[in-house]
mmJSON file of the N, C-alpha and C atoms, coordinates in Angstrom:
{"data_MODEL":{"atom_site":{
"group_PDB":["ATOM","ATOM","ATOM","ATOM","ATOM","ATOM","ATOM","ATOM","ATOM","ATOM","ATOM","ATOM","ATOM","ATOM","ATOM","ATOM","ATOM","ATOM","ATOM","ATOM","ATOM","ATOM","ATOM","ATOM","ATOM","ATOM","ATOM","ATOM","ATOM","ATOM","ATOM","ATOM","ATOM","ATOM","ATOM","ATOM","ATOM","ATOM","ATOM","ATOM","ATOM","ATOM","ATOM","ATOM","ATOM","ATOM","ATOM","ATOM","ATOM","ATOM","ATOM","ATOM","ATOM","ATOM","ATOM","ATOM","ATOM","ATOM","ATOM","ATOM","ATOM","ATOM","ATOM","ATOM","ATOM","ATOM","ATOM","ATOM","ATOM","ATOM","ATOM","ATOM","ATOM","ATOM","ATOM","ATOM","ATOM","ATOM","ATOM","ATOM","ATOM","ATOM","ATOM","ATOM","ATOM","ATOM","ATOM","ATOM","ATOM","ATOM","ATOM","ATOM","ATOM","ATOM","ATOM","ATOM","ATOM","ATOM","ATOM","ATOM","ATOM","ATOM","ATOM","ATOM","ATOM","ATOM","ATOM","ATOM","ATOM","ATOM","ATOM","ATOM","ATOM","ATOM","ATOM","ATOM","ATOM","ATOM","ATOM","ATOM","ATOM","ATOM","ATOM","ATOM","ATOM","ATOM","ATOM","ATOM","ATOM","ATOM","ATOM","ATOM","ATOM","ATOM","ATOM","ATOM","ATOM","ATOM","ATOM","ATOM","ATOM","ATOM","ATOM","ATOM","ATOM","ATOM","ATOM","ATOM","ATOM","ATOM","ATOM","ATOM","ATOM","ATOM","ATOM","ATOM","ATOM","ATOM","ATOM","ATOM","ATOM","ATOM","ATOM","ATOM","ATOM","ATOM","ATOM","ATOM","ATOM","ATOM","ATOM","ATOM","ATOM","ATOM","ATOM","ATOM","ATOM","ATOM","ATOM","ATOM","ATOM","ATOM","ATOM","ATOM","ATOM","ATOM","ATOM","ATOM","ATOM","ATOM","ATOM","ATOM","ATOM","ATOM","ATOM","ATOM","ATOM","ATOM","ATOM","ATOM","ATOM","ATOM","ATOM","ATOM","ATOM","ATOM","ATOM","ATOM","ATOM","ATOM","ATOM","ATOM","ATOM","ATOM","ATOM","ATOM","ATOM","ATOM","ATOM","ATOM","ATOM","ATOM","ATOM","ATOM","ATOM","ATOM","ATOM","ATOM","ATOM","ATOM","ATOM","ATOM","ATOM","ATOM","ATOM","ATOM","ATOM","ATOM","ATOM","ATOM","ATOM","ATOM","ATOM","ATOM","ATOM","ATOM"],
"id":[1,2,3,4,5,6,7,8,9,10,11,12,13,14,15,16,17,18,19,20,21,22,23,24,25,26,27,28,29,30,31,32,33,34,35,36,37,38,39,40,41,42,43,44,45,46,47,48,49,50,51,52,53,54,55,56,57,58,59,60,61,62,63,64,65,66,67,68,69,70,71,72,73,74,75,76,77,78,79,80,81,82,83,84,85,86,87,88,89,90,91,92,93,94,95,96,97,98,99,100,101,102,103,104,105,106,107,108,109,110,111,112,113,114,115,116,117,118,119,120,121,122,123,124,125,126,127,128,129,130,131,132,133,134,135,136,137,138,139,140,141,142,143,144,145,146,147,148,149,150,151,152,153,154,155,156,157,158,159,160,161,162,163,164,165,166,167,168,169,170,171,172,173,174,175,176,177,178,179,180,181,182,183,184,185,186,187,188,189,190,191,192,193,194,195,196,197,198,199,200,201,202,203,204,205,206,207,208,209,210,211,212,213,214,215,216,217,218,219,220,221,222,223,224,225,226,227,228,229,230,231,232,233,234,235,236,237,238,239,240,241,242,243,244,245,246],
"type_symbol":["N","C","C","N","C","C","N","C","C","N","C","C","N","C","C","N","C","C","N","C","C","N","C","C","N","C","C","N","C","C","N","C","C","N","C","C","N","C","C","N","C","C","N","C","C","N","C","C","N","C","C","N","C","C","N","C","C","N","C","C","N","C","C","N","C","C","N","C","C","N","C","C","N","C","C","N","C","C","N","C","C","N","C","C","N","C","C","N","C","C","N","C","C","N","C","C","N","C","C","N","C","C","N","C","C","N","C","C","N","C","C","N","C","C","N","C","C","N","C","C","N","C","C","N","C","C","N","C","C","N","C","C","N","C","C","N","C","C","N","C","C","N","C","C","N","C","C","N","C","C","N","C","C","N","C","C","N","C","C","N","C","C","N","C","C","N","C","C","N","C","C","N","C","C","N","C","C","N","C","C","N","C","C","N","C","C","N","C","C","N","C","C","N","C","C","N","C","C","N","C","C","N","C","C","N","C","C","N","C","C","N","C","C","N","C","C","N","C","C","N","C","C","N","C","C","N","C","C","N","C","C","N","C","C","N","C","C","N","C","C","N","C","C","N","C","C"],
"label_atom_id":["N","CA","C","N","CA","C","N","CA","C","N","CA","C","N","CA","C","N","CA","C","N","CA","C","N","CA","C","N","CA","C","N","CA","C","N","CA","C","N","CA","C","N","CA","C","N","CA","C","N","CA","C","N","CA","C","N","CA","C","N","CA","C","N","CA","C","N","CA","C","N","CA","C","N","CA","C","N","CA","C","N","CA","C","N","CA","C","N","CA","C","N","CA","C","N","CA","C","N","CA","C","N","CA","C","N","CA","C","N","CA","C","N","CA","C","N","CA","C","N","CA","C","N","CA","C","N","CA","C","N","CA","C","N","CA","C","N","CA","C","N","CA","C","N","CA","C","N","CA","C","N","CA","C","N","CA","C","N","CA","C","N","CA","C","N","CA","C","N","CA","C","N","CA","C","N","CA","C","N","CA","C","N","CA","C","N","CA","C","N","CA","C","N","CA","C","N","CA","C","N","CA","C","N","CA","C","N","CA","C","N","CA","C","N","CA","C","N","CA","C","N","CA","C","N","CA","C","N","CA","C","N","CA","C","N","CA","C","N","CA","C","N","CA","C","N","CA","C","N","CA","C","N","CA","C","N","CA","C","N","CA","C","N","CA","C","N","CA","C","N","CA","C","N","CA","C","N","CA","C","N","CA","C","N","CA","C"],
"label_alt_id":[null,null,null,null,null,null,null,null,null,null,null,null,null,null,null,null,null,null,null,null,null,null,null,null,null,null,null,null,null,null,null,null,null,null,null,null,null,null,null,null,null,null,null,null,null,null,null,null,null,null,null,null,null,null,null,null,null,null,null,null,null,null,null,null,null,null,null,null,null,null,null,null,null,null,null,null,null,null,null,null,null,null,null,null,null,null,null,null,null,null,null,null,null,null,null,null,null,null,null,null,null,null,null,null,null,null,null,null,null,null,null,null,null,null,null,null,null,null,null,null,null,null,null,null,null,null,null,null,null,null,null,null,null,null,null,null,null,null,null,null,null,null,null,null,null,null,null,null,null,null,null,null,null,null,null,null,null,null,null,null,null,null,null,null,null,null,null,null,null,null,null,null,null,null,null,null,null,null,null,null,null,null,null,null,null,null,null,null,null,null,null,null,null,null,null,null,null,null,null,null,null,null,null,null,null,null,null,null,null,null,null,null,null,null,null,null,null,null,null,null,null,null,null,null,null,null,null,null,null,null,null,null,null,null,null,null,null,null,null,null,null,null,null,null,null,null],
"label_comp_id":["MET","MET","MET","TYR","TYR","TYR","PRO","PRO","PRO","ASP","ASP","ASP","LEU","LEU","LEU","ASP","ASP","ASP","GLU","GLU","GLU","VAL","VAL","VAL","ALA","ALA","ALA","ASP","ASP","ASP","GLY","GLY","GLY","LEU","LEU","LEU","LEU","LEU","LEU","VAL","VAL","VAL","LEU","LEU","LEU","LEU","LEU","LEU","GLY","GLY","GLY","PHE","PHE","PHE","GLN","GLN","GLN","GLY","GLY","GLY","THR","THR","THR","VAL","VAL","VAL","ALA","ALA","ALA","GLU","GLU","GLU","PRO","PRO","PRO","CYS","CYS","CYS","THR","THR","THR","PRO","PRO","PRO","THR","THR","THR","GLU","GLU","GLU","GLY","GLY","GLY","SER","SER","SER","PRO","PRO","PRO","GLY","GLY","GLY","ILE","ILE","ILE","LEU","LEU","LEU","MET","MET","MET","GLN","GLN","GLN","ARG","ARG","ARG","TYR","TYR","TYR","ASP","ASP","ASP","ILE","ILE","ILE","THR","THR","THR","LYS","LYS","LYS","SER","SER","SER","LEU","LEU","LEU","ASN","ASN","ASN","GLU","GLU","GLU","LEU","LEU","LEU","GLU","GLU","GLU","ARG","ARG","ARG","ILE","ILE","ILE","LEU","LEU","LEU","GLN","GLN","GLN","GLN","GLN","GLN","HIS","HIS","HIS","HIS","HIS","HIS","HIS","HIS","HIS","GLU","GLU","GLU","MET","MET","MET","ARG","ARG","ARG","THR","THR","THR","THR","THR","THR","ASP","ASP","ASP","TRP","TRP","TRP","ASN","ASN","ASN","GLU","GLU","GLU","SER","SER","SER","GLY","GLY","GLY","LEU","LEU","LEU","THR","THR","THR","VAL","VAL","VAL","TYR","TYR","TYR","SER","SER","SER","ILE","ILE","ILE","TRP","TRP","TRP","VAL","VAL","VAL","ARG","ARG","ARG","LYS","LYS","LYS","LYS","LYS","LYS","VAL","VAL","VAL","ALA","ALA","ALA"],
"label_asym_id":["A","A","A","A","A","A","A","A","A","A","A","A","A","A","A","A","A","A","A","A","A","A","A","A","A","A","A","A","A","A","A","A","A","A","A","A","A","A","A","A","A","A","A","A","A","A","A","A","A","A","A","A","A","A","A","A","A","A","A","A","A","A","A","A","A","A","A","A","A","A","A","A","A","A","A","A","A","A","A","A","A","A","A","A","A","A","A","A","A","A","A","A","A","A","A","A","A","A","A","A","A","A","A","A","A","A","A","A","A","A","A","A","A","A","A","A","A","A","A","A","A","A","A","A","A","A","A","A","A","A","A","A","A","A","A","A","A","A","A","A","A","A","A","A","A","A","A","A","A","A","A","A","A","A","A","A","A","A","A","A","A","A","A","A","A","A","A","A","A","A","A","A","A","A","A","A","A","A","A","A","A","A","A","A","A","A","A","A","A","A","A","A","A","A","A","A","A","A","A","A","A","A","A","A","A","A","A","A","A","A","A","A","A","A","A","A","A","A","A","A","A","A","A","A","A","A","A","A","A","A","A","A","A","A","A","A","A","A","A","A","A","A","A","A","A","A"],
"label_entity_id":["1","1","1","1","1","1","1","1","1","1","1","1","1","1","1","1","1","1","1","1","1","1","1","1","1","1","1","1","1","1","1","1","1","1","1","1","1","1","1","1","1","1","1","1","1","1","1","1","1","1","1","1","1","1","1","1","1","1","1","1","1","1","1","1","1","1","1","1","1","1","1","1","1","1","1","1","1","1","1","1","1","1","1","1","1","1","1","1","1","1","1","1","1","1","1","1","1","1","1","1","1","1","1","1","1","1","1","1","1","1","1","1","1","1","1","1","1","1","1","1","1","1","1","1","1","1","1","1","1","1","1","1","1","1","1","1","1","1","1","1","1","1","1","1","1","1","1","1","1","1","1","1","1","1","1","1","1","1","1","1","1","1","1","1","1","1","1","1","1","1","1","1","1","1","1","1","1","1","1","1","1","1","1","1","1","1","1","1","1","1","1","1","1","1","1","1","1","1","1","1","1","1","1","1","1","1","1","1","1","1","1","1","1","1","1","1","1","1","1","1","1","1","1","1","1","1","1","1","1","1","1","1","1","1","1","1","1","1","1","1","1","1","1","1","1","1"],
"label_seq_id":[1,1,1,2,2,2,3,3,3,4,4,4,5,5,5,6,6,6,7,7,7,8,8,8,9,9,9,10,10,10,11,11,11,12,12,12,13,13,13,14,14,14,15,15,15,16,16,16,17,17,17,18,18,18,19,19,19,20,20,20,21,21,21,22,22,22,23,23,23,24,24,24,25,25,25,26,26,26,27,27,27,28,28,28,29,29,29,30,30,30,31,31,31,32,32,32,33,33,33,34,34,34,35,35,35,36,36,36,37,37,37,38,38,38,39,39,39,40,40,40,41,41,41,42,42,42,43,43,43,44,44,44,45,45,45,46,46,46,47,47,47,48,48,48,49,49,49,50,50,50,51,51,51,52,52,52,53,53,53,54,54,54,55,55,55,56,56,56,57,57,57,58,58,58,59,59,59,60,60,60,61,61,61,62,62,62,63,63,63,64,64,64,65,65,65,66,66,66,67,67,67,68,68,68,69,69,69,70,70,70,71,71,71,72,72,72,73,73,73,74,74,74,75,75,75,76,76,76,77,77,77,78,78,78,79,79,79,80,80,80,81,81,81,82,82,82],
"pdbx_PDB_ins_code":[null,null,null,null,null,null,null,null,null,null,null,null,null,null,null,null,null,null,null,null,null,null,null,null,null,null,null,null,null,null,null,null,null,null,null,null,null,null,null,null,null,null,null,null,null,null,null,null,null,null,null,null,null,null,null,null,null,null,null,null,null,null,null,null,null,null,null,null,null,null,null,null,null,null,null,null,null,null,null,null,null,null,null,null,null,null,null,null,null,null,null,null,null,null,null,null,null,null,null,null,null,null,null,null,null,null,null,null,null,null,null,null,null,null,null,null,null,null,null,null,null,null,null,null,null,null,null,null,null,null,null,null,null,null,null,null,null,null,null,null,null,null,null,null,null,null,null,null,null,null,null,null,null,null,null,null,null,null,null,null,null,null,null,null,null,null,null,null,null,null,null,null,null,null,null,null,null,null,null,null,null,null,null,null,null,null,null,null,null,null,null,null,null,null,null,null,null,null,null,null,null,null,null,null,null,null,null,null,null,null,null,null,null,null,null,null,null,null,null,null,null,null,null,null,null,null,null,null,null,null,null,null,null,null,null,null,null,null,null,null,null,null,null,null,null,null],
"Cartn_x":[154.499,153.153,152.697,152.616,152.011,150.854,150.688,149.309,148.557,147.311,146.084,146.412,146.225,146.512,145.608,144.452,143.623,143.803,144.598,145.033,145.937,147.13,148.236,147.955,146.869,146.403,145.635,144.871,144.642,145.394,146.706,147.547,148.472,148.723,149.412,148.561,147.118,146.654,146.626,146.665,147.101,148.482,149.257,150.563,150.805,150.034,149.944,149.273,148.185,147.206,146.087,145.719,144.505,143.405,142.098,140.805,140.457,139.746,139.448,139.584,139.097,139.287,139.16,140.036,139.981,139.19,139.389,139.056,137.419,136.802,135.393,134.936,133.833,133.503,133.066,133.411,132.983,131.522,130.606,129.444,129.432,128.096,127.814,127.524,128.002,127.69,126.509,125.873,124.444,124.336,123.215,122.648,123.526,124.348,125.372,125.746,124.999,125.237,126.558,127.326,128.536,129.702,129.514,130.763,130.528,131.77,131.812,132.656,132.458,133.469,133.873,134.86,135.335,135.665,134.99,135.044,136.519,137.001,138.549,138.956,138.86,138.784,140.188,141.035,142.201,142.419,141.51,141.469,140.493,139.562,138.656,139.845,140.177,141.229,141.942,142.679,143.819,142.998,142.114,141.2,140.724,140.287,139.722,140.811,141.971,143.038,143.748,143.868,144.054,143.011,141.733,140.767,141.009,141.506,141.611,142.882,143.843,145.037,144.896,144.306,144.033,143.337,142.149,141.558,142.68,143.809,144.647,145.629,145.553,146.749,148.119,147.853,148.813,148.734,149.832,149.413,150.247,149.431,150.034,150.371,151.275,152.02,151.964,151.791,151.748,152.674,153.472,154.234,153.714,153.835,153.624,154.551,154.803,155.5,155.18,155.575,155.258,155.979,156.036,156.954,156.221,156.856,156.415,154.951,154.63,152.991,152.325,152.691,152.113,152.224,151.035,151.299,151.363,152.608,153.053,153.131,152.602,152.369,153.252,153.813,154.234,153.386,153.542,152.693,153.714,153.6,154.608,153.57,153.875,152.969,153.692,153.25,154.26,153.236,153.387,152.688,152.851,151.665,151.433,152.587,153.254,153.911,153.025,152.9,152.151,152.727],
"Cartn_y":[155.17,154.695,153.63,152.538,151.37,151.322,150.77,150.905,149.697,150.004,148.658,147.587,146.492,145.079,144.972,145.048,144.882,145.572,146.658,147.785,146.813,146.151,145.505,144.341,143.593,142.395,142.412,143.727,143.972,144.318,145.079,145.365,144.138,142.962,142.016,141.151,141.33,140.454,141.052,142.494,142.97,142.582,142.685,142.344,141.051,140.126,138.609,138.588,139.473,139.255,138.813,138.628,137.739,138.639,138.009,138.943,138.339,139.759,139.569,141.005,141.269,142.133,141.558,142.039,141.766,143.022,144.162,145.231,145.288,145.667,146.004,147.331,147.395,148.562,149.729,151.022,152.081,152.058,152.335,152.421,153.636,154.511,155.6,155.477,156.744,156.553,156.803,156.262,156.263,158.117,158.39,159.691,160.889,160.226,161.059,160.544,161.049,160.356,160.804,162.03,162.554,161.79,161.118,160.381,159.228,158.812,157.172,156.348,155.391,154.38,153.143,152.732,151.434,150.202,149.407,148.174,147.538,147.229,146.622,145.704,144.4,143.249,142.409,142.443,141.963,140.501,139.396,138.226,137.787,138.581,138.458,138.79,139.891,139.987,139.083,138.622,137.501,135.913,135.904,134.632,134.917,136.305,136.247,136.038,136.876,136.57,135.426,134.339,132.91,132.211,132.535,131.716,132.231,133.397,133.771,133.291,133.338,132.718,131.014,130.278,129.131,128.751,129.685,129.353,129.447,129.935,130.374,129.504,128.367,127.405,128.057,128.871,129.468,129.411,129.192,128.992,130.438,130.692,131.934,131.304,131.997,132.019,133.406,133.56,135.052,134.817,135.747,136.058,137.434,137.791,138.965,139.243,140.707,141.072,142.451,142.865,144.243,145.224,146.364,147.226,148.817,149.119,150.683,150.254,149.429,149.159,149.013,148.68,148.429,147.037,146.088,144.839,144.788,144.528,144.401,142.622,142.633,141.829,141.341,140.144,139.804,138.577,138.729,137.773,137.011,135.959,135.191,134.258,134.154,133.721,132.681,131.417,130.76,129.87,129.644,128.675,127.367,126.578,125.303,124.363,123.429,122.637,121.527,120.706,118.991,118.092],
"Cartn_z":[138.927,138.749,137.853,138.1,137.425,136.686,135.54,134.901,135.754,135.36,136.162,135.152,136.069,135.371,134.277,134.149,132.984,131.995,132.01,130.543,130.35,131.398,130.882,129.983,130.486,130.124,128.567,128.501,126.803,126.009,126.459,125.742,125.145,125.898,125.9,125.147,124.899,123.91,122.554,122.47,121.414,120.525,121.346,121.119,120.454,121.185,120.744,119.758,119.159,117.925,118.413,119.489,120.063,120.106,119.744,119.824,121.529,122.018,123.517,124.174,125.242,126.295,127.674,128.563,129.885,130.784,130.491,131.027,130.643,132.11,131.901,131.344,130.476,129.858,131.26,130.667,131.678,131.75,132.884,133.325,133.752,133.773,134.225,135.962,136.688,138.196,138.389,139.783,140.013,140.106,139.088,139.2,138.388,137.573,136.848,135.456,134.802,133.186,132.71,133.341,132.637,133.314,134.523,135.153,134.912,134.607,134.379,135.07,135.503,136.616,136.172,136.047,135.13,136.504,136.505,137.576,137.261,138.562,138.516,139.368,139.118,139.719,139.255,140.272,139.486,139.633,140.211,140.368,139.2,138.775,137.475,136.251,136.344,135.128,134.601,135.987,135.68,135.066,135.513,135.249,133.833,133.433,132.092,131.222,131.38,130.741,130.301,131.35,131.149,130.489,130.654,129.689,128.316,127.95,126.543,125.95,126.733,126.263,126.262,126.982,126.824,125.842,125.154,123.759,122.802,122.752,121.79,121.791,123.009,123.226,123.535,124.676,125.796,126.738,128.085,129.24,130.036,131.077,131.932,133.306,133.551,135.147,135.657,136.757,137.429,138.753,138.919,140.422,140.638,142.033,142.562,143.89,144.016,144.826,145.58,146.587,147.001,146.824,146.312,145.988,146.405,147.828,148.011,148.594,148.817,149.388,148.331,147.312,146.065,145.464,145.097,144.596,143.304,142.88,141.48,140.891,139.923,139.161,137.766,137.671,136.722,136.218,134.884,133.969,132.928,133.104,132.072,130.968,129.663,129.013,127.82,127.605,126.317,125.985,124.776,123.701,124.333,124.645,125.149,124.168,124.894,124.096,124.202,122.949,122.964,123.616],
"occupancy":[1.0,1.0,1.0,1.0,1.0,1.0,1.0,1.0,1.0,1.0,1.0,1.0,1.0,1.0,1.0,1.0,1.0,1.0,1.0,1.0,1.0,1.0,1.0,1.0,1.0,1.0,1.0,1.0,1.0,1.0,1.0,1.0,1.0,1.0,1.0,1.0,1.0,1.0,1.0,1.0,1.0,1.0,1.0,1.0,1.0,1.0,1.0,1.0,1.0,1.0,1.0,1.0,1.0,1.0,1.0,1.0,1.0,1.0,1.0,1.0,1.0,1.0,1.0,1.0,1.0,1.0,1.0,1.0,1.0,1.0,1.0,1.0,1.0,1.0,1.0,1.0,1.0,1.0,1.0,1.0,1.0,1.0,1.0,1.0,1.0,1.0,1.0,1.0,1.0,1.0,1.0,1.0,1.0,1.0,1.0,1.0,1.0,1.0,1.0,1.0,1.0,1.0,1.0,1.0,1.0,1.0,1.0,1.0,1.0,1.0,1.0,1.0,1.0,1.0,1.0,1.0,1.0,1.0,1.0,1.0,1.0,1.0,1.0,1.0,1.0,1.0,1.0,1.0,1.0,1.0,1.0,1.0,1.0,1.0,1.0,1.0,1.0,1.0,1.0,1.0,1.0,1.0,1.0,1.0,1.0,1.0,1.0,1.0,1.0,1.0,1.0,1.0,1.0,1.0,1.0,1.0,1.0,1.0,1.0,1.0,1.0,1.0,1.0,1.0,1.0,1.0,1.0,1.0,1.0,1.0,1.0,1.0,1.0,1.0,1.0,1.0,1.0,1.0,1.0,1.0,1.0,1.0,1.0,1.0,1.0,1.0,1.0,1.0,1.0,1.0,1.0,1.0,1.0,1.0,1.0,1.0,1.0,1.0,1.0,1.0,1.0,1.0,1.0,1.0,1.0,1.0,1.0,1.0,1.0,1.0,1.0,1.0,1.0,1.0,1.0,1.0,1.0,1.0,1.0,1.0,1.0,1.0,1.0,1.0,1.0,1.0,1.0,1.0,1.0,1.0,1.0,1.0,1.0,1.0,1.0,1.0,1.0,1.0,1.0,1.0,1.0,1.0,1.0,1.0,1.0,1.0],
"B_iso_or_equiv":[0.0,0.0,0.0,0.0,0.0,0.0,0.0,0.0,0.0,0.0,0.0,0.0,0.0,0.0,0.0,0.0,0.0,0.0,0.0,0.0,0.0,0.0,0.0,0.0,0.0,0.0,0.0,0.0,0.0,0.0,0.0,0.0,0.0,0.0,0.0,0.0,0.0,0.0,0.0,0.0,0.0,0.0,0.0,0.0,0.0,0.0,0.0,0.0,0.0,0.0,0.0,0.0,0.0,0.0,0.0,0.0,0.0,0.0,0.0,0.0,0.0,0.0,0.0,0.0,0.0,0.0,0.0,0.0,0.0,0.0,0.0,0.0,0.0,0.0,0.0,0.0,0.0,0.0,0.0,0.0,0.0,0.0,0.0,0.0,0.0,0.0,0.0,0.0,0.0,0.0,0.0,0.0,0.0,0.0,0.0,0.0,0.0,0.0,0.0,0.0,0.0,0.0,0.0,0.0,0.0,0.0,0.0,0.0,0.0,0.0,0.0,0.0,0.0,0.0,0.0,0.0,0.0,0.0,0.0,0.0,0.0,0.0,0.0,0.0,0.0,0.0,0.0,0.0,0.0,0.0,0.0,0.0,0.0,0.0,0.0,0.0,0.0,0.0,0.0,0.0,0.0,0.0,0.0,0.0,0.0,0.0,0.0,0.0,0.0,0.0,0.0,0.0,0.0,0.0,0.0,0.0,0.0,0.0,0.0,0.0,0.0,0.0,0.0,0.0,0.0,0.0,0.0,0.0,0.0,0.0,0.0,0.0,0.0,0.0,0.0,0.0,0.0,0.0,0.0,0.0,0.0,0.0,0.0,0.0,0.0,0.0,0.0,0.0,0.0,0.0,0.0,0.0,0.0,0.0,0.0,0.0,0.0,0.0,0.0,0.0,0.0,0.0,0.0,0.0,0.0,0.0,0.0,0.0,0.0,0.0,0.0,0.0,0.0,0.0,0.0,0.0,0.0,0.0,0.0,0.0,0.0,0.0,0.0,0.0,0.0,0.0,0.0,0.0,0.0,0.0,0.0,0.0,0.0,0.0,0.0,0.0,0.0,0.0,0.0,0.0,0.0,0.0,0.0,0.0,0.0,0.0],
"pdbx_formal_charge":[null,null,null,null,null,null,null,null,null,null,null,null,null,null,null,null,null,null,null,null,null,null,null,null,null,null,null,null,null,null,null,null,null,null,null,null,null,null,null,null,null,null,null,null,null,null,null,null,null,null,null,null,null,null,null,null,null,null,null,null,null,null,null,null,null,null,null,null,null,null,null,null,null,null,null,null,null,null,null,null,null,null,null,null,null,null,null,null,null,null,null,null,null,null,null,null,null,null,null,null,null,null,null,null,null,null,null,null,null,null,null,null,null,null,null,null,null,null,null,null,null,null,null,null,null,null,null,null,null,null,null,null,null,null,null,null,null,null,null,null,null,null,null,null,null,null,null,null,null,null,null,null,null,null,null,null,null,null,null,null,null,null,null,null,null,null,null,null,null,null,null,null,null,null,null,null,null,null,null,null,null,null,null,null,null,null,null,null,null,null,null,null,null,null,null,null,null,null,null,null,null,null,null,null,null,null,null,null,null,null,null,null,null,null,null,null,null,null,null,null,null,null,null,null,null,null,null,null,null,null,null,null,null,null,null,null,null,null,null,null,null,null,null,null,null,null],
"auth_seq_id":[1,1,1,2,2,2,3,3,3,4,4,4,5,5,5,6,6,6,7,7,7,8,8,8,9,9,9,10,10,10,11,11,11,12,12,12,13,13,13,14,14,14,15,15,15,16,16,16,17,17,17,18,18,18,19,19,19,20,20,20,21,21,21,22,22,22,23,23,23,24,24,24,25,25,25,26,26,26,27,27,27,28,28,28,29,29,29,30,30,30,31,31,31,32,32,32,33,33,33,34,34,34,35,35,35,36,36,36,37,37,37,38,38,38,39,39,39,40,40,40,41,41,41,42,42,42,43,43,43,44,44,44,45,45,45,46,46,46,47,47,47,48,48,48,49,49,49,50,50,50,51,51,51,52,52,52,53,53,53,54,54,54,55,55,55,56,56,56,57,57,57,58,58,58,59,59,59,60,60,60,61,61,61,62,62,62,63,63,63,64,64,64,65,65,65,66,66,66,67,67,67,68,68,68,69,69,69,70,70,70,71,71,71,72,72,72,73,73,73,74,74,74,75,75,75,76,76,76,77,77,77,78,78,78,79,79,79,80,80,80,81,81,81,82,82,82],
"auth_comp_id":["MET","MET","MET","TYR","TYR","TYR","PRO","PRO","PRO","ASP","ASP","ASP","LEU","LEU","LEU","ASP","ASP","ASP","GLU","GLU","GLU","VAL","VAL","VAL","ALA","ALA","ALA","ASP","ASP","ASP","GLY","GLY","GLY","LEU","LEU","LEU","LEU","LEU","LEU","VAL","VAL","VAL","LEU","LEU","LEU","LEU","LEU","LEU","GLY","GLY","GLY","PHE","PHE","PHE","GLN","GLN","GLN","GLY","GLY","GLY","THR","THR","THR","VAL","VAL","VAL","ALA","ALA","ALA","GLU","GLU","GLU","PRO","PRO","PRO","CYS","CYS","CYS","THR","THR","THR","PRO","PRO","PRO","THR","THR","THR","GLU","GLU","GLU","GLY","GLY","GLY","SER","SER","SER","PRO","PRO","PRO","GLY","GLY","GLY","ILE","ILE","ILE","LEU","LEU","LEU","MET","MET","MET","GLN","GLN","GLN","ARG","ARG","ARG","TYR","TYR","TYR","ASP","ASP","ASP","ILE","ILE","ILE","THR","THR","THR","LYS","LYS","LYS","SER","SER","SER","LEU","LEU","LEU","ASN","ASN","ASN","GLU","GLU","GLU","LEU","LEU","LEU","GLU","GLU","GLU","ARG","ARG","ARG","ILE","ILE","ILE","LEU","LEU","LEU","GLN","GLN","GLN","GLN","GLN","GLN","HIS","HIS","HIS","HIS","HIS","HIS","HIS","HIS","HIS","GLU","GLU","GLU","MET","MET","MET","ARG","ARG","ARG","THR","THR","THR","THR","THR","THR","ASP","ASP","ASP","TRP","TRP","TRP","ASN","ASN","ASN","GLU","GLU","GLU","SER","SER","SER","GLY","GLY","GLY","LEU","LEU","LEU","THR","THR","THR","VAL","VAL","VAL","TYR","TYR","TYR","SER","SER","SER","ILE","ILE","ILE","TRP","TRP","TRP","VAL","VAL","VAL","ARG","ARG","ARG","LYS","LYS","LYS","LYS","LYS","LYS","VAL","VAL","VAL","ALA","ALA","ALA"],
"auth_asym_id":["A","A","A","A","A","A","A","A","A","A","A","A","A","A","A","A","A","A","A","A","A","A","A","A","A","A","A","A","A","A","A","A","A","A","A","A","A","A","A","A","A","A","A","A","A","A","A","A","A","A","A","A","A","A","A","A","A","A","A","A","A","A","A","A","A","A","A","A","A","A","A","A","A","A","A","A","A","A","A","A","A","A","A","A","A","A","A","A","A","A","A","A","A","A","A","A","A","A","A","A","A","A","A","A","A","A","A","A","A","A","A","A","A","A","A","A","A","A","A","A","A","A","A","A","A","A","A","A","A","A","A","A","A","A","A","A","A","A","A","A","A","A","A","A","A","A","A","A","A","A","A","A","A","A","A","A","A","A","A","A","A","A","A","A","A","A","A","A","A","A","A","A","A","A","A","A","A","A","A","A","A","A","A","A","A","A","A","A","A","A","A","A","A","A","A","A","A","A","A","A","A","A","A","A","A","A","A","A","A","A","A","A","A","A","A","A","A","A","A","A","A","A","A","A","A","A","A","A","A","A","A","A","A","A","A","A","A","A","A","A","A","A","A","A","A","A"],
"auth_atom_id":["N","CA","C","N","CA","C","N","CA","C","N","CA","C","N","CA","C","N","CA","C","N","CA","C","N","CA","C","N","CA","C","N","CA","C","N","CA","C","N","CA","C","N","CA","C","N","CA","C","N","CA","C","N","CA","C","N","CA","C","N","CA","C","N","CA","C","N","CA","C","N","CA","C","N","CA","C","N","CA","C","N","CA","C","N","CA","C","N","CA","C","N","CA","C","N","CA","C","N","CA","C","N","CA","C","N","CA","C","N","CA","C","N","CA","C","N","CA","C","N","CA","C","N","CA","C","N","CA","C","N","CA","C","N","CA","C","N","CA","C","N","CA","C","N","CA","C","N","CA","C","N","CA","C","N","CA","C","N","CA","C","N","CA","C","N","CA","C","N","CA","C","N","CA","C","N","CA","C","N","CA","C","N","CA","C","N","CA","C","N","CA","C","N","CA","C","N","CA","C","N","CA","C","N","CA","C","N","CA","C","N","CA","C","N","CA","C","N","CA","C","N","CA","C","N","CA","C","N","CA","C","N","CA","C","N","CA","C","N","CA","C","N","CA","C","N","CA","C","N","CA","C","N","CA","C","N","CA","C","N","CA","C","N","CA","C","N","CA","C","N","CA","C","N","CA","C","N","CA","C","N","CA","C","N","CA","C"],
"pdbx_PDB_model_num":[1,1,1,1,1,1,1,1,1,1,1,1,1,1,1,1,1,1,1,1,1,1,1,1,1,1,1,1,1,1,1,1,1,1,1,1,1,1,1,1,1,1,1,1,1,1,1,1,1,1,1,1,1,1,1,1,1,1,1,1,1,1,1,1,1,1,1,1,1,1,1,1,1,1,1,1,1,1,1,1,1,1,1,1,1,1,1,1,1,1,1,1,1,1,1,1,1,1,1,1,1,1,1,1,1,1,1,1,1,1,1,1,1,1,1,1,1,1,1,1,1,1,1,1,1,1,1,1,1,1,1,1,1,1,1,1,1,1,1,1,1,1,1,1,1,1,1,1,1,1,1,1,1,1,1,1,1,1,1,1,1,1,1,1,1,1,1,1,1,1,1,1,1,1,1,1,1,1,1,1,1,1,1,1,1,1,1,1,1,1,1,1,1,1,1,1,1,1,1,1,1,1,1,1,1,1,1,1,1,1,1,1,1,1,1,1,1,1,1,1,1,1,1,1,1,1,1,1,1,1,1,1,1,1,1,1,1,1,1,1,1,1,1,1,1,1]
}}}
């Protein structure tokens, strides 16, 4: 089982020592304060990760492929060259 892309992105930011978060906060589901749900949008997560990386003068490239019916993403990050 692969981790969610937003969790991987947050881990990458921590590894690089950059402030920011890609994952959206958990919110209570309708009518049940004890059950929380976290929104998950791959496109939004990738866009937010790229925005944060650009603020730190880094660029990002992604690739994806299908493995056993799941889309797997690879994220490449490097410091921008002047």
